[in-house]
PDB file of N, CA, C and O in Angstrom, chain B, residues numbered from 101:
ATOM      1  N   MET B 101       7.708 -34.701   2.400  1.00  0.00           N
ATOM      2  CA  MET B 101       7.973 -34.145   1.297  1.00  0.00           C
ATOM      3  C   MET B 101       9.488 -33.861   1.178  1.00  0.00           C
ATOM      4  O   MET B 101      10.226 -33.292   1.983  1.00  0.00           O
ATOM      5  N   PRO B 102       9.761 -34.393  -0.013  1.00  0.00           N
ATOM      6  CA  PRO B 102      11.689 -34.469  -0.023  1.00  0.00           C
ATOM      7  C   PRO B 102      11.779 -32.802   0.002  1.00  0.00           C
ATOM      8  O   PRO B 102      11.130 -31.774  -0.191  1.00  0.00           O
ATOM      9  N   TRP B 103      13.358 -33.437   0.471  1.00  0.00           N
ATOM     10  CA  TRP B 103      14.215 -31.578   0.740  1.00  0.00           C
ATOM     11  C   TRP B 103      14.243 -30.223  -0.569  1.00  0.00           C
ATOM     12  O   TRP B 103      13.888 -29.054  -0.722  1.00  0.00           O
ATOM     13  N   TYR B 104      14.742 -31.040  -1.105  1.00  0.00           N
ATOM     14  CA  TYR B 104      14.272 -29.674  -2.177  1.00  0.00           C
ATOM     15  C   TYR B 104      13.233 -28.954  -2.459  1.00  0.00           C
ATOM     16  O   TYR B 104      13.235 -27.884  -3.067  1.00  0.00           O
ATOM     17  N   ALA B 105      11.758 -29.881  -1.752  1.00  0.00           N
ATOM     18  CA  ALA B 105      10.797 -28.863  -2.254  1.00  0.00           C
ATOM     19  C   ALA B 105      10.694 -28.128  -0.952  1.00  0.00           C
ATOM     20  O   ALA B 105      10.630 -26.916  -1.161  1.00  0.00           O
ATOM     21  N   TRP B 106      10.653 -28.474   0.457  1.00  0.00           N
ATOM     22  CA  TRP B 106      10.588 -27.792   1.120  1.00  0.00           C
ATOM     23  C   TRP B 106      11.826 -26.051   0.278  1.00  0.00           C
ATOM     24  O   TRP B 106      11.382 -24.948  -0.041  1.00  0.00           O
ATOM     25  N   LEU B 107      13.454 -26.586   0.185  1.00  0.00           N
ATOM     26  CA  LEU B 107      13.909 -26.022  -0.336  1.00  0.00           C
ATOM     27  C   LEU B 107      13.433 -24.728  -1.121  1.00  0.00           C
ATOM     28  O   LEU B 107      13.720 -23.606  -0.703  1.00  0.00           O
ATOM     29  N   ILE B 108      12.629 -24.948  -2.377  1.00  0.00           N
ATOM     30  CA  ILE B 108      11.763 -24.549  -3.326  1.00  0.00           C
ATOM     31  C   ILE B 108      11.047 -23.676  -2.295  1.00  0.00           C
ATOM     32  O   ILE B 108      11.435 -22.519  -2.130  1.00  0.00           O
ATOM     33  N   LEU B 109      10.017 -24.170  -1.589  1.00  0.00           N
ATOM     34  CA  LEU B 109       8.936 -23.401  -0.111  1.00  0.00           C
ATOM     35  C   LEU B 109       9.677 -22.263  -0.168  1.00  0.00           C
ATOM     36  O   LEU B 109       9.513 -21.301  -0.919  1.00  0.00           O
ATOM     37  N   ILE B 110      10.746 -22.481   0.916  1.00  0.00           N
ATOM     38  CA  ILE B 110      11.670 -21.684   1.408  1.00  0.00           C
ATOM     39  C   ILE B 110      11.912 -20.195   0.384  1.00  0.00           C
ATOM     40  O   ILE B 110      11.562 -19.021   0.501  1.00  0.00           O
ATOM     41  N   LEU B 111      12.737 -21.014  -0.689  1.00  0.00           N
ATOM     42  CA  LEU B 111      13.266 -19.743  -1.218  1.00  0.00           C
ATOM     43  C   LEU B 111      12.202 -18.617  -2.372  1.00  0.00           C
ATOM     44  O   LEU B 111      12.510 -17.662  -3.086  1.00  0.00           O
ATOM     45  N   ALA B 112      10.792 -19.362  -2.072  1.00  0.00           N
ATOM     46  CA  ALA B 112       9.555 -19.054  -2.820  1.00  0.00           C
ATOM     47  C   ALA B 112       9.111 -17.500  -1.768  1.00  0.00           C
ATOM     48  O   ALA B 112       9.171 -16.283  -1.946  1.00  0.00           O
ATOM     49  N   ILE B 113       8.610 -18.544  -0.508  1.00  0.00           N
ATOM     50  CA  ILE B 113       8.798 -17.554   0.821  1.00  0.00           C
ATOM     51  C   ILE B 113       9.794 -16.379   1.116  1.00  0.00           C
ATOM     52  O   ILE B 113       9.342 -15.296   1.487  1.00  0.00           O
ATOM     53  N   GLY B 114      11.231 -16.585   0.947  1.00  0.00           N
ATOM     54  CA  GLY B 114      12.338 -15.401   0.992  1.00  0.00           C
ATOM     55  C   GLY B 114      11.842 -14.457  -0.285  1.00  0.00           C
ATOM     56  O   GLY B 114      11.510 -13.322   0.059  1.00  0.00           O
ATOM     57  N   SER B 115      11.774 -14.648  -1.220  1.00  0.00           N
ATOM     58  CA  SER B 115      11.435 -14.304  -2.113  1.00  0.00           C
ATOM     59  C   SER B 115      10.707 -12.868  -2.210  1.00  0.00           C
ATOM     60  O   SER B 115      11.005 -11.855  -2.843  1.00  0.00           O
ATOM     61  N   ILE B 116       9.660 -13.164  -1.359  1.00  0.00           N
ATOM     62  CA  ILE B 116       7.968 -12.610  -1.354  1.00  0.00           C
ATOM     63  C   ILE B 116       8.570 -11.428  -0.358  1.00  0.00           C
ATOM     64  O   ILE B 116       8.634 -10.239  -0.671  1.00  0.00           O
ATOM     65  N   LEU B 117       8.999 -11.995   0.906  1.00  0.00           N
ATOM     66  CA  LEU B 117       8.860 -11.323   1.792  1.00  0.00           C
ATOM     67  C   LEU B 117      10.474 -10.503   1.543  1.00  0.00           C
ATOM     68  O   LEU B 117      10.729  -9.763   2.493  1.00  0.00           O
ATOM     69  N   GLY B 118      11.250 -10.514   0.767  1.00  0.00           N
ATOM     70  CA  GLY B 118      12.501  -9.625   0.419  1.00  0.00           C
ATOM     71  C   GLY B 118      11.888  -8.526  -0.436  1.00  0.00           C
ATOM     72  O   GLY B 118      12.231  -7.370  -0.192  1.00  0.00           O
ATOM     73  N   SER B 119      10.914  -8.792  -1.528  1.00  0.00           N
ATOM     74  CA  SER B 119      10.325  -7.533  -2.462  1.00  0.00           C
ATOM     75  C   SER B 119       9.143  -7.256  -1.534  1.00  0.00           C
ATOM     76  O   SER B 119       9.210  -6.033  -1.661  1.00  0.00           O
ATOM     77  N   LEU B 120       8.381  -7.383  -0.917  1.00  0.00           N
ATOM     78  CA  LEU B 120       7.931  -6.622   0.339  1.00  0.00           C
ATOM     79  C   LEU B 120       8.832  -5.768   0.709  1.00  0.00           C
ATOM     80  O   LEU B 120       8.716  -4.601   0.335  1.00  0.00           O
ATOM     81  N   LEU B 121      10.037  -6.206   1.608  1.00  0.00           N
ATOM     82  CA  LEU B 121      10.344  -5.424   1.800  1.00  0.00           C
ATOM     83  C   LEU B 121      11.334  -4.160   1.234  1.00  0.00           C
ATOM     84  O   LEU B 121      11.596  -3.217   1.981  1.00  0.00           O
ATOM     85  N   LEU B 122      11.801  -4.220  -0.005  1.00  0.00           N
ATOM     86  CA  LEU B 122      12.187  -3.711  -0.213  1.00  0.00           C
ATOM     87  C   LEU B 122      10.829  -2.463  -1.013  1.00  0.00           C
ATOM     88  O   LEU B 122      10.517  -1.301  -0.754  1.00  0.00           O
ATOM     89  N   LEU B 123      10.410  -3.345  -1.898  1.00  0.00           N
ATOM     90  CA  LEU B 123       9.374  -2.170  -1.942  1.00  0.00           C
ATOM     91  C   LEU B 123       8.617  -1.232  -0.785  1.00  0.00           C
ATOM     92  O   LEU B 123       8.164  -0.113  -1.024  1.00  0.00           O
ATOM     93  N   ARG B 124       8.569  -1.874   0.468  1.00  0.00           N
ATOM     94  CA  ARG B 124       8.598  -0.724   1.735  1.00  0.00           C
ATOM     95  C   ARG B 124       9.270   0.313   1.635  1.00  0.00           C
ATOM     96  O   ARG B 124       8.755   1.430   1.587  1.00  0.00           O
ATOM     97  N   ASP B 125      10.563   0.086   1.588  1.00  0.00           N
ATOM     98  CA  ASP B 125      11.999   0.760   1.853  1.00  0.00           C
ATOM     99  C   ASP B 125      11.861   2.032   0.549  1.00  0.00           C
ATOM    100  O   ASP B 125      12.199   3.178   0.845  1.00  0.00           O
ATOM    101  N   THR B 126      11.422   1.771  -0.666  1.00  0.00           N
ATOM    102  CA  THR B 126      11.446   2.309  -1.173  1.00  0.00           C
ATOM    103  C   THR B 126      10.648   3.431  -2.007  1.00  0.00           C
ATOM    104  O   THR B 126      10.768   4.131  -3.013  1.00  0.00           O
ATOM    105  N   ALA B 127       9.701   3.144  -0.887  1.00  0.00           N
ATOM    106  CA  ALA B 127       8.293   4.284  -1.181  1.00  0.00           C
ATOM    107  C   ALA B 127       8.145   5.494  -0.313  1.00  0.00           C
ATOM    108  O   ALA B 127       7.977   5.500   0.906  1.00  0.00           O
ATOM    109  N   LYS B 128       8.242   6.626  -1.207  1.00  0.00           N
ATOM    110  CA  LYS B 128       8.291   7.915  -0.690  1.00  0.00           C
ATOM    111  C   LYS B 128       7.040   8.438  -0.423  1.00  0.00           C
ATOM    112  O   LYS B 128       6.109   7.728  -0.801  1.00  0.00           O
ATOM    113  N   LYS B 129       6.729   9.560   0.163  1.00  0.00           N
ATOM    114  CA  LYS B 129       5.688  10.453   0.301  1.00  0.00           C
ATOM    115  C   LYS B 129       5.976  11.175  -0.474  1.00  0.00           C
ATOM    116  O   LYS B 129       7.104  11.540  -0.806  1.00  0.00           O
ATOM    117  N   LEU B 130       4.554  11.597  -1.026  1.00  0.00           N
ATOM    118  CA  LEU B 130       4.970  12.545  -2.053  1.00  0.00           C
ATOM    119  C   LEU B 130       4.601  14.201  -1.474  1.00  0.00           C
ATOM    120  O   LEU B 130       3.786  14.639  -0.662  1.00  0.00           O
ATOM    121  N   PRO B 131       5.864  14.956  -2.527  1.00  0.00           N
ATOM    122  CA  PRO B 131       5.361  16.328  -1.152  1.00  0.00           C
ATOM    123  C   PRO B 131       4.708  17.576  -2.393  1.00  0.00           C
ATOM    124  O   PRO B 131       4.943  18.163  -3.449  1.00  0.00           O
ATOM    125  N   LEU B 132       3.807  17.399  -1.349  1.00  0.00           N
ATOM    126  CA  LEU B 132       2.113  18.427  -1.617  1.00  0.00           C
ATOM    127  C   LEU B 132       2.073  19.471  -0.986  1.00  0.00           C
ATOM    128  O   LEU B 132       2.116  19.301   0.232  1.00  0.00           O
ATOM    129  N   THR B 133       1.985  20.869  -1.447  1.00  0.00           N
ATOM    130  CA  THR B 133       1.577  21.422  -1.195  1.00  0.00           C
ATOM    131  C   THR B 133       0.070  22.300   0.036  1.00  0.00           C
ATOM    132  O   THR B 133      -1.110  21.959  -0.046  1.00  0.00           O
ATOM    133  N   GLU B 134       0.418  23.023   0.691  1.00  0.00           N
ATOM    134  CA  GLU B 134      -1.135  23.184   1.684  1.00  0.00           C
ATOM    135  C   GLU B 134      -2.412  23.954   0.970  1.00  0.00           C
ATOM    136  O   GLU B 134      -3.492  24.246   1.483  1.00  0.00           O
ATOM    137  N   GLU B 135      -1.870  24.226  -0.595  1.00  0.00           N
ATOM    138  CA  GLU B 135      -3.640  24.242  -1.278  1.00  0.00           C
ATOM    139  C   GLU B 135      -3.619  23.030  -2.128  1.00  0.00           C
ATOM    140  O   GLU B 135      -4.706  22.874  -2.685  1.00  0.00           O
ATOM    141  N   GLN B 136      -2.715  22.090  -2.424  1.00  0.00           N
ATOM    142  CA  GLN B 136      -3.427  20.801  -2.417  1.00  0.00           C
ATOM    143  C   GLN B 136      -3.811  19.887  -1.797  1.00  0.00           C
ATOM    144  O   GLN B 136      -4.498  18.970  -2.246  1.00  0.00           O
ATOM    145  N   LEU B 137      -3.249  20.062  -0.182  1.00  0.00           N
ATOM    146  CA  LEU B 137      -3.377  19.296   0.443  1.00  0.00           C
ATOM    147  C   LEU B 137      -4.833  19.632   1.105  1.00  0.00           C
ATOM    148  O   LEU B 137      -5.550  18.699   1.466  1.00  0.00           O
ATOM    149  N   LYS B 138      -5.339  21.272   1.287  1.00  0.00           N
ATOM    150  CA  LYS B 138      -6.717  21.541   1.251  1.00  0.00           C
ATOM    151  C   LYS B 138      -7.707  20.951   0.419  1.00  0.00           C
ATOM    152  O   LYS B 138      -8.755  20.528   0.908  1.00  0.00           O
ATOM    153  N   ARG B 139      -7.480  20.892  -0.707  1.00  0.00           N
ATOM    154  CA  ARG B 139      -8.077  20.559  -2.027  1.00  0.00           C
ATOM    155  C   ARG B 139      -8.633  18.890  -1.614  1.00  0.00           C
ATOM    156  O   ARG B 139      -9.796  18.516  -1.462  1.00  0.00           O
ATOM    157  N   ILE B 140      -7.683  18.291  -1.533  1.00  0.00           N
ATOM    158  CA  ILE B 140      -7.587  16.981  -1.305  1.00  0.00           C
ATOM    159  C   ILE B 140      -8.830  16.373  -0.265  1.00  0.00           C
ATOM    160  O   ILE B 140      -9.761  15.576  -0.378  1.00  0.00           O
ATOM    161  N   HIS B 141      -8.183  17.361   0.947  1.00  0.00           N
ATOM    162  CA  HIS B 141      -9.258  17.278   2.471  1.00  0.00           C
ATOM    163  C   HIS B 141     -10.826  17.346   1.827  1.00  0.00           C
ATOM    164  O   HIS B 141     -11.754  16.574   2.070  1.00  0.00           O
ATOM    165  N   GLU B 142     -10.813  18.658   0.822  1.00  0.00           N
ATOM    166  CA  GLU B 142     -12.221  18.855   0.739  1.00  0.00           C
ATOM    167  C   GLU B 142     -12.840  18.195  -0.113  1.00  0.00           C
ATOM    168  O   GLU B 142     -14.062  18.351  -0.104  1.00  0.00           O
ATOM    169  N   ARG B 143     -12.211  17.172  -1.212  1.00  0.00           N
ATOM    170  CA  ARG B 143     -12.591  16.417  -1.475  1.00  0.00           C
ATOM    171  C   ARG B 143     -13.286  15.547  -0.742  1.00  0.00           C
ATOM    172  O   ARG B 143     -14.451  15.443  -0.359  1.00  0.00           O
ATOM    173  N   ASN B 144     -12.351  14.983  -0.645  1.00  0.00           N
ATOM    174  CA  ASN B 144     -12.743  13.895   0.490  1.00  0.00           C
ATOM    175  C   ASN B 144     -14.101  14.118   1.673  1.00  0.00           C
ATOM    176  O   ASN B 144     -14.843  13.298   2.214  1.00  0.00           O
ATOM    177  N   ALA B 145     -14.023  15.314   1.741  1.00  0.00           N
ATOM    178  CA  ALA B 145     -15.364  15.622   3.027  1.00  0.00           C
ATOM    179  C   ALA B 145     -16.546  15.496   1.917  1.00  0.00           C
ATOM    180  O   ALA B 145     -17.526  14.796   2.171  1.00  0.00           O
ATOM    181  N   GLU B 146     -16.431  16.205   0.653  1.00  0.00           N
ATOM    182  CA  GLU B 146     -17.747  15.963  -0.026  1.00  0.00           C
ATOM    183  C   GLU B 146     -18.127  14.688  -0.077  1.00  0.00           C
ATOM    184  O   GLU B 146     -19.278  14.352   0.200  1.00  0.00           O
ATOM    185  N   GLN B 147     -16.786  13.477  -0.595  1.00  0.00           N
ATOM    186  CA  GLN B 147     -17.919  12.424  -0.406  1.00  0.00           C
ATOM    187  C   GLN B 147     -17.939  11.641   0.465  1.00  0.00           C
ATOM    188  O   GLN B 147     -18.485  10.546   0.325  1.00  0.00           O
ATOM    189  N   ASP B 148     -17.549  11.891   1.197  1.00  0.00           N
ATOM    190  CA  ASP B 148     -17.918  11.156   2.218  1.00  0.00           C
ATOM    191  C   ASP B 148     -19.343  11.811   3.251  1.00  0.00           C
ATOM    192  O   ASP B 148     -19.753  11.271   4.278  1.00  0.00           O
ATOM    193  N   ALA B 149     -19.954  13.224   2.559  1.00  0.00           N
ATOM    194  CA  ALA B 149     -21.591  13.199   2.579  1.00  0.00           C
ATOM    195  C   ALA B 149     -22.261  12.948   1.976  1.00  0.00           C
ATOM    196  O   ALA B 149     -23.461  12.830   2.221  1.00  0.00           O
ATOM    197  N   LYS B 150     -21.369  12.674   0.350  1.00  0.00           N
ATOM    198  CA  LYS B 150     -22.050  12.079  -0.664  1.00  0.00           C
ATOM    199  C   LYS B 150     -22.836  10.493  -0.141  1.00  0.00           C
ATOM    200  O   LYS B 150     -23.988  10.136  -0.385  1.00  0.00           O
ATOM    201  N   ASP B 151     -21.788   9.763   0.624  1.00  0.00           N
ATOM    202  CA  ASP B 151     -21.584   7.689   0.597  1.00  0.00           C
ATOM    203  C   ASP B 151     -22.566   8.425   2.132  1.00  0.00           C
ATOM    204  O   ASP B 151     -23.276   7.671   2.797  1.00  0.00           O
ATOM    205  N   ALA B 152     -22.492   9.298   2.337  1.00  0.00           N
ATOM    206  CA  ALA B 152     -23.781   9.364   3.903  1.00  0.00           C
ATOM    207  C   ALA B 152     -25.519   9.812   3.616  1.00  0.00           C
ATOM    208  O   ALA B 152     -26.525   9.910   4.318  1.00  0.00           O
ATOM    209  N   GLN B 153     -25.226   9.975   2.380  1.00  0.00           N
ATOM    210  CA  GLN B 153     -26.891  10.726   1.931  1.00  0.00           C
ATOM    211  C   GLN B 153     -27.061   9.359   0.592  1.00  0.00           C
ATOM    212  O   GLN B 153     -28.008   9.373  -0.194  1.00  0.00           O
ATOM    213  N   ASP B 154     -26.209   8.511   0.567  1.00  0.00           N
ATOM    214  CA  ASP B 154     -26.516   7.177   0.010  1.00  0.00           C
ATOM    215  C   ASP B 154     -26.777   5.936   0.568  1.00  0.00           C
ATOM    216  O   ASP B 154     -26.966   4.809   0.111  1.00  0.00           O
ATOM    217  N   ARG B 155     -26.732   6.527   1.893  1.00  0.00           N
ATOM    218  CA  ARG B 155     -26.894   5.085   3.046  1.00  0.00           C
ATOM    219  C   ARG B 155     -28.465   5.404   3.213  1.00  0.00           C
ATOM    220  O   ARG B 155     -29.164   4.698   3.940  1.00  0.00           O
TER     221      ARG B 155
END
């Protein structure tokens, strides 16, 4: 493979890795209240029970 193909390949991989690292650094957790967390956990438990019944 010629040298410029290697250069393009390295730049593409670097661009992908850089984008993923930037995305990871800018990700933030959602501030949820205790009531919202409780509702989420209840819905998850309901869905788990429904999935267990379907199997």
